[in-house]
N, CA, C and O atoms as a Tinker XYZ file with bonds, in Angstrom:
   336  protein
     1  N     37.113000   14.206000   10.958000    73     2
     2  CA    35.934000   13.283000   10.311000    64     1     3
     3  C     35.442000   14.679000    9.633000    63     2     4     5
     4  O     35.457000   15.842000   10.034000    81     3
     5  N     34.944000   13.982000    8.279000    73     3     6
     6  CA    34.412000   15.635000    7.077000    64     5     7
     7  C     33.423000   14.617000    6.901000    63     6     8     9
     8  O     33.706000   13.425000    6.786000    81     7
     9  N     32.028000   15.179000    6.876000    73     7    10
    10  CA    30.716000   14.506000    6.643000    64     9    11
    11  C     30.725000   16.078000    5.600000    63    10    12    13
    12  O     31.351000   17.136000    5.653000    81    11
    13  N     29.622000   15.476000    4.659000    73    11    14
    14  CA    29.170000   15.870000    3.653000    64    13    15
    15  C     26.989000   15.928000    3.435000    63    14    16    17
    16  O     26.068000   15.182000    3.769000    81    15
    17  N     27.064000   16.759000    2.982000    73    15    18
    18  CA    25.128000   16.721000    2.513000    64    17    19
    19  C     25.428000   17.214000    1.285000    63    18    20    21
    20  O     26.515000   17.606000    0.861000    81    19
    21  N     23.973000   17.140000    0.552000    73    19    22
    22  CA    23.426000   18.111000   -0.385000    64    21    23
    23  C     22.093000   17.908000   -0.140000    63    22    24    25
    24  O     21.492000   16.856000    0.075000    81    23
    25  N     21.495000   19.640000   -0.226000    73    23    26
    26  CA    20.235000   19.892000   -0.503000    64    25    27
    27  C     20.035000   20.682000   -1.212000    63    26    28    29
    28  O     20.881000   21.416000   -1.723000    81    27
    29  N     18.265000   20.703000   -1.485000    73    27    30
    30  CA    18.255000   21.896000   -2.378000    64    29    31
    31  C     17.761000   22.930000   -1.701000    63    30    32    33
    32  O     17.048000   22.870000   -0.700000    81    31
    33  N     18.223000   24.077000   -2.367000    73    31    34
    34  CA    18.185000   25.166000   -1.597000    64    33    35
    35  C     17.103000   26.496000   -2.946000    63    34    36    37
    36  O     17.253000   26.661000   -4.156000    81    35
    37  N     16.189000   27.105000   -2.025000    73    35    38
    38  CA    15.545000   28.147000   -2.833000    64    37    39
    39  C     16.180000   29.749000   -2.679000    63    38    40    41
    40  O     16.115000   30.443000   -1.664000    81    39
    41  N     16.997000   30.229000   -4.375000    73    39    42
    42  CA    17.274000   30.853000   -4.418000    64    41    43
    43  C     16.479000   32.777000   -4.592000    63    42    44    45
    44  O     16.279000   33.387000   -5.642000    81    43
    45  N     16.213000   33.236000   -3.197000    73    43    46
    46  CA    15.369000   34.734000   -4.096000    64    45    47
    47  C     16.741000   35.631000   -3.970000    63    46    48    49
    48  O     17.800000   35.568000   -3.344000    81    47
    49  N     16.016000   36.640000   -5.074000    73    47    50
    50  CA    16.935000   37.583000   -5.277000    64    49    51
    51  C     15.466000   38.742000   -4.980000    63    50    52    53
    52  O     14.579000   39.046000   -5.777000    81    51
    53  N     15.599000   39.044000   -4.004000    73    51    54
    54  CA    14.506000   40.279000   -3.855000    64    53    55
    55  C     14.750000   41.568000   -4.154000    63    54    56    57
    56  O     15.297000   42.321000   -3.348000    81    55
    57  N     14.407000   41.897000   -5.212000    73    55    58
    58  CA    14.431000   43.965000   -4.846000    64    57    59
    59  C     13.757000   44.682000   -4.591000    63    58    60    61
    60  O     12.830000   44.672000   -5.401000    81    59
    61  N     13.615000   45.560000   -3.691000    73    59    62
    62  CA    12.724000   46.119000   -3.434000    64    61    63
    63  C     13.037000   47.742000   -3.394000    63    62    64    65
    64  O     14.037000   48.201000   -2.842000    81    63
    65  N     11.928000   48.627000   -4.132000    73    63    66
    66  CA    11.363000   49.731000   -4.605000    64    65    67
    67  C     10.887000   49.962000   -3.158000    63    66    68    69
    68  O     10.391000   49.333000   -2.223000    81    67
    69  N     11.416000   51.531000   -3.559000    73    67    70
    70  CA    10.855000   52.033000   -2.572000    64    69    71
    71  C      9.508000   53.303000   -3.493000    63    70    72    73
    72  O      9.660000   54.080000   -4.437000    81    71
    73  N      8.496000   53.020000   -2.775000    73    71    74
    74  CA     7.575000   53.817000   -3.883000    64    73    75
    75  C      6.420000   54.721000   -2.831000    63    74    76    77
    76  O      5.705000   54.405000   -1.880000    81    75
    77  N      6.677000   55.918000   -3.544000    73    75    78
    78  CA     5.561000   57.102000   -2.698000    64    77    79
    79  C      4.792000   57.226000   -2.703000    63    78    80    81
    80  O      4.315000   57.106000   -3.832000    81    79
    81  N      3.789000   57.582000   -1.606000    73    79    82
    82  CA     2.290000   57.933000   -2.124000    64    81    83
    83  C      1.669000   58.660000   -1.198000    63    82    84    85
    84  O      2.101000   58.210000   -0.136000    81    83
    85  N      0.996000   59.423000   -0.988000    73    83    86
    86  CA     0.454000   60.730000   -0.424000    64    85    87
    87  C     -0.110000   60.090000    0.260000    63    86    88    89
    88  O     -0.670000   58.998000    0.161000    81    87
    89  N      0.164000   61.448000    1.710000    73    87    90
    90  CA    -0.280000   61.157000    3.352000    64    89    91
    91  C     -1.578000   60.451000    3.109000    63    90    92    93
    92  O     -2.348000   60.972000    2.302000    81    91
    93  N     -1.886000   59.455000    3.634000    73    91    94
    94  CA    -2.683000   58.543000    4.398000    64    93    95
    95  C     -3.640000   58.066000    2.977000    63    94    96    97
    96  O     -4.839000   57.899000    2.757000    81    95
    97  N     -2.593000   57.980000    2.325000    73    95    98
    98  CA    -2.797000   56.816000    0.811000    64    97    99
    99  C     -2.645000   55.631000    1.387000    63    98   100   101
   100  O     -2.102000   55.928000    2.452000    81    99
   101  N     -2.812000   54.150000    1.364000    73    99   102
   102  CA    -2.571000   52.547000    1.532000    64   101   103
   103  C     -1.524000   52.730000    0.150000    63   102   104   105
   104  O     -1.678000   53.166000   -0.990000    81   103
   105  N     -0.327000   52.113000    0.964000    73   103   106
   106  CA     0.536000   51.776000   -0.162000    64   105   107
   107  C      0.381000   50.413000   -0.927000    63   106   108   109
   108  O     -0.107000   49.396000   -0.433000    81   107
   109  N      0.959000   50.563000   -2.440000    73   107   110
   110  CA     0.642000   49.535000   -2.904000    64   109   111
   111  C      1.590000   47.828000   -2.334000    63   110   112   113
   112  O      2.693000   47.552000   -1.862000    81   111
   113  N      0.563000   47.208000   -2.675000    73   111   114
   114  CA     1.211000   45.387000   -2.578000    64   113   115
   115  C      1.649000   44.628000   -4.000000    63   114   116   117
   116  O      1.504000   44.572000   -5.221000    81   115
   117  N      2.083000   44.274000   -3.216000    73   115   118
   118  CA     2.775000   43.209000   -4.351000    64   117   119
   119  C      2.823000   42.053000   -4.107000    63   118   120   121
   120  O      3.469000   41.782000   -3.094000    81   119
   121  N      2.407000   41.270000   -4.614000    73   119   122
   122  CA     2.183000   39.301000   -4.861000    64   121   123
   123  C      3.812000   38.906000   -4.835000    63   122   124   125
   124  O      4.521000   39.252000   -5.781000    81   123
   125  N      4.134000   38.476000   -4.179000    73   123   126
   126  CA     5.454000   37.434000   -3.928000    64   125   127
   127  C      5.588000   36.038000   -4.771000    63   126   128   129
   128  O      5.065000   34.946000   -4.547000    81   127
   129  N      6.486000   36.461000   -5.840000    73   127   130
   130  CA     6.717000   34.866000   -6.565000    64   129   131
   131  C      6.588000   33.251000   -5.862000    63   130   132   133
   132  O      6.979000   32.986000   -4.725000    81   131
   133  N      6.227000   32.690000   -6.400000    73   131   134
   134  CA     6.186000   31.059000   -5.583000    64   133   135
   135  C      7.607000   30.815000   -5.210000    63   134   136   137
   136  O      8.652000   30.979000   -5.838000    81   135
   137  N      7.332000   30.343000   -3.913000    73   135   138
   138  CA     8.293000   29.823000   -3.395000    64   137   139
   139  C      9.062000   29.180000   -4.025000    63   138   140   141
   140  O     10.168000   29.720000   -4.030000    81   139
   141  N      9.018000   28.072000   -4.694000    73   139   142
   142  CA     9.583000   27.303000   -5.522000    64   141   143
   143  C     10.321000   27.627000   -6.991000    63   142   144   145
   144  O     10.506000   26.612000   -7.663000    81   143
   145  N     10.569000   28.317000   -7.322000    73   143   146
   146  CA    10.745000   29.211000   -8.469000    64   145   147
   147  C     11.836000   28.989000   -8.918000    63   146   148   149
   148  O     11.864000   28.464000  -10.031000    81   147
   149  N     13.191000   29.313000   -8.202000    73   147   150
   150  CA    13.668000   28.622000   -8.983000    64   149   151
   151  C     15.302000   28.288000   -7.460000    63   150   152   153
   152  O     15.807000   29.042000   -6.629000    81   151
   153  N     15.507000   27.083000   -7.760000    73   151   154
   154  CA    16.202000   25.918000   -6.695000    64   153   155
   155  C     17.592000   26.008000   -7.684000    63   154   156   157
   156  O     17.809000   26.154000   -8.887000    81   155
   157  N     18.305000   25.855000   -6.589000    73   155   158
   158  CA    19.676000   24.782000   -7.048000    64   157   159
   159  C     20.204000   24.065000   -6.112000    63   158   160   161
   160  O     19.772000   24.228000   -4.971000    81   159
   161  N     21.388000   22.983000   -6.380000    73   159   162
   162  CA    20.757000   22.503000   -5.291000    64   161   163
   163  C     22.473000   22.612000   -4.971000    63   162   164   165
   164  O     23.371000   22.479000   -5.803000    81   163
   165  N     22.609000   22.882000   -3.572000    73   163   166
   166  CA    23.895000   22.886000   -2.228000    64   165   167
   167  C     24.438000   21.606000   -2.030000    63   166   168   169
   168  O     23.795000   20.713000   -1.478000    81   167
   169  N     25.905000   21.424000   -2.565000    73   167   170
   170  CA    26.572000   20.897000   -1.895000    64   169   171
   171  C     27.906000   20.839000   -0.851000    63   170   172   173
   172  O     28.953000   21.234000   -1.366000    81   171
   173  N     27.984000   20.398000    0.528000    73   171   174
   174  CA    28.562000   20.828000    1.444000    64   173   175
   175  C     29.226000   19.922000    2.065000    63   174   176   177
   176  O     28.790000   18.773000    1.999000    81   175
   177  N     30.503000   20.196000    2.863000    73   175   178
   178  CA    31.544000   19.422000    3.009000    64   177   179
   179  C     31.970000   20.219000    4.471000    63   178   180   181
   180  O     32.467000   21.345000    4.507000    81   179
   181  N     31.670000   19.405000    5.617000    73   179   182
   182  CA    32.214000   20.305000    6.872000    64   181   183
   183  C     32.544000   19.324000    8.020000    63   182   184   185
   184  O     32.195000   18.162000    8.226000    81   183
   185  N     33.638000   20.513000    8.958000    73   183   186
   186  CA    33.728000   19.155000   10.092000    64   185   187
   187  C     33.957000   19.285000   11.575000    63   186   188   189
   188  O     35.055000   18.797000   11.843000    81   187
   189  N     33.812000   19.396000   11.828000    73   187   190
   190  CA    33.942000   19.796000   13.263000    64   189   191
   191  C     34.090000   20.960000   14.038000    63   190   192   193
   192  O     33.623000   21.219000   15.147000    81   191
   193  N     35.173000   21.961000   12.917000    73   191   194
   194  CA    35.308000   23.469000   12.929000    64   193   195
   195  C     34.682000   24.164000   11.692000    63   194   196   197
   196  O     34.800000   25.346000   11.371000    81   195
   197  N     34.136000   23.388000   11.198000    73   195   198
   198  CA    33.336000   24.575000   10.577000    64   197   199
   199  C     33.072000   23.907000    9.121000    63   198   200   201
   200  O     33.079000   22.679000    9.028000    81   199
   201  N     32.772000   24.962000    7.661000    73   199   202
   202  CA    32.388000   24.441000    6.794000    64   201   203
   203  C     33.881000   24.333000    5.932000    63   202   204   205
   204  O     34.744000   25.179000    6.167000    81   203
   205  N     34.155000   23.143000    4.830000    73   203   206
   206  CA    35.694000   23.328000    4.525000    64   205   207
   207  C     35.489000   23.289000    3.105000    63   206   208   209
   208  O     36.485000   23.354000    2.384000    81   207
   209  N     34.197000   23.181000    2.529000    73   207   210
   210  CA    34.243000   23.562000    1.099000    64   209   211
   211  C     32.498000   23.283000    0.436000    63   210   212   213
   212  O     31.928000   22.191000    0.449000    81   211
   213  N     31.927000   24.564000   -0.094000    73   211   214
   214  CA    30.345000   24.067000   -0.226000    64   213   215
   215  C     30.586000   24.705000   -2.162000    63   214   216   217
   216  O     31.491000   25.452000   -2.533000    81   215
   217  N     29.602000   24.178000   -2.952000    73   215   218
   218  CA    29.320000   25.201000   -4.286000    64   217   219
   219  C     27.892000   24.078000   -4.416000    63   218   220   221
   220  O     27.374000   22.978000   -4.224000    81   219
   221  N     27.825000   25.722000   -5.008000    73   219   222
   222  CA    25.930000   25.806000   -5.757000    64   221   223
   223  C     25.930000   25.005000   -7.413000    63   222   224   225
   224  O     26.422000   25.193000   -8.526000    81   223
   225  N     25.511000   24.548000   -7.084000    73   223   226
   226  CA    25.727000   23.963000   -8.700000    64   225   227
   227  C     24.420000   24.534000   -9.118000    63   226   228   229
   228  O     23.341000   24.603000   -8.530000    81   227
   229  N     24.975000   25.091000  -10.796000    73   227   230
   230  CA    23.586000   26.052000  -11.682000    64   229   231
   231  C     22.605000   25.427000  -12.253000    63   230   232   233
   232  O     22.707000   24.530000  -13.089000    81   231
   233  N     21.594000   25.908000  -11.795000    73   231   234
   234  CA    20.344000   25.750000  -12.568000    64   233   235
   235  C     20.316000   24.677000  -13.618000    63   234   236   237
   236  O     21.140000   24.741000  -14.530000    81   235
   237  N     19.399000   23.648000  -13.571000    73   235   238
   238  CA    19.475000   22.526000  -14.608000    64   237   239
   239  C     20.225000   21.218000  -14.297000    63   238   240   241
   240  O     19.850000   20.056000  -14.458000    81   239
   241  N     21.423000   21.722000  -13.794000    73   239   242
   242  CA    22.829000   20.976000  -13.594000    64   241   243
   243  C     22.165000   19.639000  -12.243000    63   242   244   245
   244  O     21.911000   19.765000  -11.045000    81   243
   245  N     22.111000   18.802000  -12.909000    73   243   246
   246  CA    22.407000   17.458000  -11.760000    64   245   247
   247  C     23.570000   16.967000  -11.442000    63   246   248   249
   248  O     24.525000   17.380000  -12.100000    81   247
   249  N     23.815000   15.993000  -10.399000    73   247   250
   250  CA    24.592000   15.757000   -9.864000    64   249   251
   251  C     24.956000   14.157000   -9.844000    63   250   252   253
   252  O     24.356000   13.289000   -9.210000    81   251
   253  N     26.321000   13.958000  -10.872000    73   251   254
   254  CA    26.393000   12.572000  -11.718000    64   253   255
   255  C     28.057000   12.515000  -11.089000    63   254   256   257
   256  O     28.785000   13.391000  -10.621000    81   255
   257  N     28.288000   10.689000  -11.391000    73   255   258
   258  CA    29.654000   10.863000  -10.972000    64   257   259
   259  C     30.621000   11.327000  -11.468000    63   258   260   261
   260  O     31.529000   10.619000  -11.032000    81   259
   261  N     31.149000   12.241000  -12.260000    73   259   262
   262  CA    32.016000   12.682000  -12.535000    64   261   263
   263  C     32.055000   14.100000  -11.931000    63   262   264   265
   264  O     33.016000   14.864000  -11.843000    81   263
   265  N     30.762000   14.267000  -11.531000    73   263   266
   266  CA    30.614000   15.684000  -11.451000    64   265   267
   267  C     31.091000   15.667000   -9.543000    63   266   268   269
   268  O     31.696000   16.490000   -8.856000    81   267
   269  N     30.485000   14.352000   -9.229000    73   267   270
   270  CA    30.498000   14.756000   -7.946000    64   269   271
   271  C     32.641000   13.791000   -7.354000    63   270   272   273
   272  O     33.186000   13.658000   -6.259000    81   271
   273  N     32.978000   13.497000   -8.463000    73   271   274
   274  CA    34.602000   12.966000   -8.096000    64   273   275
   275  C     35.385000   14.525000   -8.171000    63   274   276   277
   276  O     36.367000   14.746000   -7.464000    81   275
   277  N     34.727000   15.751000   -9.280000    73   275   278
   278  CA    35.259000   16.942000   -9.343000    64   277   279
   279  C     35.288000   17.100000   -8.073000    63   278   280   281
   280  O     36.433000   17.103000   -7.621000    81   279
   281  N     34.472000   17.232000   -7.330000    73   279   282
   282  CA    34.127000   17.856000   -5.741000    64   281   283
   283  C     34.913000   17.144000   -4.809000    63   282   284   285
   284  O     35.327000   17.457000   -3.692000    81   283
   285  N     35.030000   16.179000   -5.453000    73   283   286
   286  CA    35.559000   15.385000   -4.153000    64   285   287
   287  C     37.230000   16.393000   -4.382000    63   286   288   289
   288  O     37.885000   17.049000   -3.571000    81   287
   289  N     37.403000   16.149000   -5.614000    73   287   290
   290  CA    39.103000   16.539000   -5.720000    64   289   291
   291  C     39.509000   18.758000   -5.199000    63   290   292   293
   292  O     40.413000   19.495000   -4.806000    81   291
   293  N     37.735000   18.777000   -5.699000    73   291   294
   294  CA    37.937000   20.147000   -5.067000    64   293   295
   295  C     38.196000   20.392000   -3.644000    63   294   296   297
   296  O     38.737000   21.382000   -3.151000    81   295
   297  N     37.530000   18.888000   -2.789000    73   295   298
   298  CA    36.938000   18.876000   -0.915000    64   297   299
   299  C     38.059000   18.842000   -0.981000    63   298   300   301
   300  O     38.259000   20.010000   -0.647000    81   299
   301  N     39.548000   18.231000   -1.234000    73   299   302
   302  CA    40.656000   17.356000   -1.263000    64   301   303
   303  C     41.877000   18.896000   -0.912000    63   302   304   305
   304  O     42.754000   19.133000   -0.081000    81   303
   305  N     41.230000   19.664000   -2.152000    73   303   306
   306  CA    42.280000   20.950000   -2.008000    64   305   307
   307  C     42.109000   21.640000   -0.649000    63   306   308   309
   308  O     42.851000   21.803000    0.319000    81   307
   309  N     40.692000   22.023000   -0.981000    73   307   310
   310  CA    39.926000   23.206000    0.536000    64   309   311
   311  C     40.778000   22.551000    1.678000    63   310   312   313
   312  O     41.412000   23.247000    2.472000    81   311
   313  N     40.764000   21.172000    1.725000    73   311   314
   314  CA    41.081000   20.398000    3.048000    64   313   315
   315  C     42.477000   20.733000    3.192000    63   314   316   317
   316  O     42.834000   21.545000    4.046000    81   315
   317  N     42.972000   20.385000    2.718000    73   315   318
   318  CA    44.386000   20.876000    2.790000    64   317   319
   319  C     44.878000   22.263000    2.962000    63   318   320   321
   320  O     45.789000   22.273000    3.790000    81   319
   321  N     44.548000   23.714000    2.375000    73   319   322
   322  CA    44.977000   24.775000    2.657000    64   321   323
   323  C     43.954000   25.104000    4.048000    63   322   324   325
   324  O     44.533000   25.913000    4.773000    81   323
   325  N     42.953000   24.802000    4.461000    73   323   326
   326  CA    42.320000   25.084000    5.585000    64   325   327
   327  C     42.363000   24.194000    6.726000    63   326   328   329
   328  O     41.822000   24.528000    7.780000    81   327
   329  N     43.231000   22.595000    6.541000    73   327   330
   330  CA    43.220000   21.857000    7.866000    64   329   331
   331  C     44.811000   22.008000    7.650000    63   330   332   333
   332  O     44.695000   21.358000    6.611000    81   331
   333  N     45.872000   22.218000    7.686000    73   331   334
   334  CA    47.103000   21.972000    7.666000    64   333   335
   335  C     47.257000   20.955000    8.179000    63   334   336
   336  O     48.389000   20.483000    8.289000    81   335
């Protein structure tokens, strides 16, 4: 049995930079960007052994019937390869 689900996930590419300050000075604070700034749709399928196939849709792309059928074809290939 294979189970699938879709979930909106937040991409957070934080670049941390070192900052130098004099002894006794307070370090600079930087405000975090909004939590909903970049979301992508994660489509994932798994069974009792673990994840079989997943796909992250590009920003702005929505899931429709054609894309879903393509994902099912890819799932079939991944299932044949991972679960012979």
